[in-house]
C-alpha positions in Angstrom: 210.1 160.3 2.7 207.4 162.4 4.9 204.2 161.7 5.1 200.4 162.0 6.8 199.8 159.8 9.6 196.9 157.4 9.7 196.6 155.0 12.4 198.8 154.2 15.2 200.9 152.1 13.2 202.5 155.2 11.2 201.9 157.0 14.5 205.0 154.4 16.2 206.9 154.8 13.5 207.0 158.7 13.4 207.9 158.8 17.0 210.5 155.9 15.8 212.0 158.3 13.5 211.4 161.7 15.9 213.3 160.0 18.5 216.2 159.4 16.7 216.8 162.1 15.0 216.0 164.1 17.8 218.5 162.7 19.6 221.5 163.2 16.9 223.5 166.4 16.9 224.4 166.3 13.7 221.9 167.1 11.9 221.8 168.5 8.3 219.9 171.2 7.1 217.1 169.3 5.2 217.1 166.7 8.7 216.5 169.2 10.8 213.6 170.6 8.3 212.6 167.4 7.7 211.9 166.5 12.1 210.6 170.1 12.1 208.0 169.2 10.0 207.5 165.5 11.0 207.3 167.3 14.7 204.0 169.3 13.5 202.6 165.7 11.9 202.9 164.4 15.1 201.5 167.0 16.5 198.7 167.3 14.5 197.8 163.6 15.0 197.9 163.6 18.5 195.9 166.6 18.9 193.4 164.2 16.8 193.8 161.6 18.7 195.3 162.3 22.7 193.7 164.0 25.2 196.4 164.9 26.9 197.6 166.8 24.0 194.4 169.2 24.8 196.9 170.8 27.4 199.8 173.2 28.0 203.4 171.9 27.3 203.8 173.6 30.6 200.9 171.2 32.3 202.0 168.0 30.5 205.8 168.8 32.2 204.2 169.2 34.8 202.9 165.9 34.8 205.1 163.6 34.1 208.0 164.8 36.5 205.1 164.3 39.4 205.1 161.1 37.4 208.3 160.4 37.7 208.6 161.6 41.0 211.1 163.9 40.3 211.9 167.1 41.9 212.4 170.6 40.1 216.4 170.5 40.6 216.1 167.4 38.9 214.1 168.3 36.0 217.0 170.5 35.5 219.6 168.0 35.1 217.8 166.6 31.8 218.7 169.8 30.6 222.8 170.2 32.0 221.4 173.4 34.4 219.5 173.1 37.8 217.9 176.1 38.1 216.1 175.8 34.9 213.8 172.4 36.2 212.0 175.5 38.3 211.8 178.1 36.9 210.3 175.6 33.5 207.3 174.6 35.7 206.6 178.0 37.3 206.3 179.3 33.5 209.5 181.7 34.6 211.2 179.8 31.4 210.4 178.3 27.7 211.1 175.3 26.5 213.6 175.8 23.3 213.9 173.1 20.8 217.3 171.7 22.6 215.4 171.2 26.1 212.8 169.8 24.0 214.5 167.0 22.5 216.2 166.1 25.8 213.2 165.9 27.6 211.2 163.9 25.1 214.5 161.1 25.1 214.8 160.9 29.1 210.6 160.8 29.2 210.0 158.8 26.1 207.5 160.8 24.6 206.8 162.7 21.1 209.3 166.2 20.8 205.3 167.5 19.6 203.9 167.1 23.0 206.0 170.7 24.6 204.7 172.2 21.6 202.6 174.8 22.2 
């Protein structure tokens, strides 16, 4: 059942559910809708409680790439297209749902961080 996030325990539980659902390829329409709303609830909590949420999705991606000592090509391999990584970092391409799911899983972060 979808409910507001009131504390860190709720937040961790919501992240676990979002991570599980975003890693699946066989979601029903209802599950996909649930995931979409859950990501928005997570993003709302992060906006209120985490400074990092004040940054754009591209800035967050740049930070994660730098922290993991990756190149743009390395980044592109995550969604399966080496040329996509540098384009994302330059702001020439936008993240879609598929990219967000793969990046969130790879970096072990909430998909909500990549929503602008």
